[in-house]
C-alpha positions as CSV (number, residue, x, y, z in Angstrom):
1,M,155.6,56.0,118.9
2,A,153.1,54.1,116.8
3,L,152.7,50.4,116.4
4,N,152.3,48.9,112.9
5,I,150.3,45.7,112.8
6,E,150.3,43.4,109.8
7,L,147.9,40.4,109.7
8,P,149.0,37.1,108.2
9,P,147.8,36.5,104.6
10,R,144.9,34.2,105.7
11,L,143.4,37.1,107.7
12,A,144.4,40.0,105.4
13,K,140.8,40.6,104.2
14,T,139.5,40.8,107.8
15,R,138.3,44.3,108.7
16,I,138.3,44.1,112.5
17,V,140.4,41.9,114.7
18,A,140.6,42.4,118.5
19,G,138.7,45.7,118.2
20,I,141.3,47.1,115.7
21,V,140.2,48.2,112.3
22,F,142.5,46.9,109.5
23,T,142.8,48.1,105.9
24,D,144.3,45.5,103.5
25,G,145.7,43.6,106.5
26,H,147.4,46.6,108.0
27,A,146.7,48.9,111.0
28,T,148.6,51.5,112.9
29,V,147.7,52.2,116.5
30,R,149.3,54.3,119.3
31,K,149.3,51.4,121.8
32,I,147.7,48.1,122.5
33,G,147.1,46.1,125.7
34,T,149.0,43.1,126.7
35,S,146.1,40.7,126.0
36,T,145.5,42.2,122.6
37,R,149.2,41.9,121.7
38,R,149.2,38.3,122.8
39,Y,146.1,37.5,120.8
40,L,147.5,39.2,117.6
41,E,150.8,37.4,118.0
42,H,148.9,34.1,118.5
43,V,147.1,34.5,115.2
44,G,150.3,35.3,113.4
45,A,150.2,39.1,113.2
46,T,153.5,41.0,113.0
47,I,153.8,44.0,115.3
48,T,156.5,46.6,114.8
49,S,157.2,50.0,116.3
50,D,157.3,53.0,114.0
51,G,159.9,55.6,114.4
52,E,162.2,53.8,116.8
53,A,165.6,55.4,117.1
54,G,167.2,51.9,117.0
55,P,168.1,49.6,119.8
56,L,167.0,50.8,123.2
57,A,170.6,51.1,124.5
58,K,171.3,53.8,121.8
59,R,168.3,55.9,122.9
60,T,168.6,58.9,125.1
61,L,167.0,59.0,128.6
62,A,164.3,61.4,127.3
63,E,163.5,59.0,124.4
64,L,163.3,56.1,126.8
65,R,161.0,58.0,129.2
66,A,158.7,58.9,126.2
67,A,158.6,55.3,125.1
68,A,157.8,54.2,128.7
69,A,155.0,56.8,128.8
70,D,153.6,55.5,125.5
71,L,153.4,52.1,127.0
72,D,151.7,53.4,130.2
73,L,154.6,52.2,132.4
74,D,154.5,53.7,135.9
75,L,158.2,54.3,136.7
76,P,159.6,56.6,139.2
77,E,161.4,59.8,138.1
78,S,164.6,58.4,139.6
79,A,164.5,55.4,137.2
80,K,167.9,54.9,135.5
81,K,168.4,54.2,131.9
82,T,168.9,50.5,132.6
83,D,165.7,50.4,134.6
84,L,163.8,52.0,131.7
85,I,165.3,49.6,129.1
86,E,164.4,46.6,131.2
87,A,160.8,47.8,131.7
88,I,160.3,48.7,128.1
89,S,161.7,45.4,126.9
90,S,159.5,43.5,129.3
91,A,156.4,45.4,128.2
92,S,157.2,45.0,124.5
93,E,157.6,41.3,124.9
94,G,154.1,41.1,126.3
């Protein structure tokens, strides 16, 4: 799962923000840290996930486990779907 980041118009010509290289105000990265996400949101960047299968509740357990792994979440193998959804939602909110 990739993250698409779009800078606000006032920063669109900036090449590097928070260590991420942007082209015409856009960048795609595999993952970002919590501090980087908070900073980007603070400056007005829009961060969206690419290839999401829709709301988390509609995803399969395997898709949720893959999303959790992409976010470097350390969850037990016994984690239930609701546990995965809660952890992914919390991590995505920053």
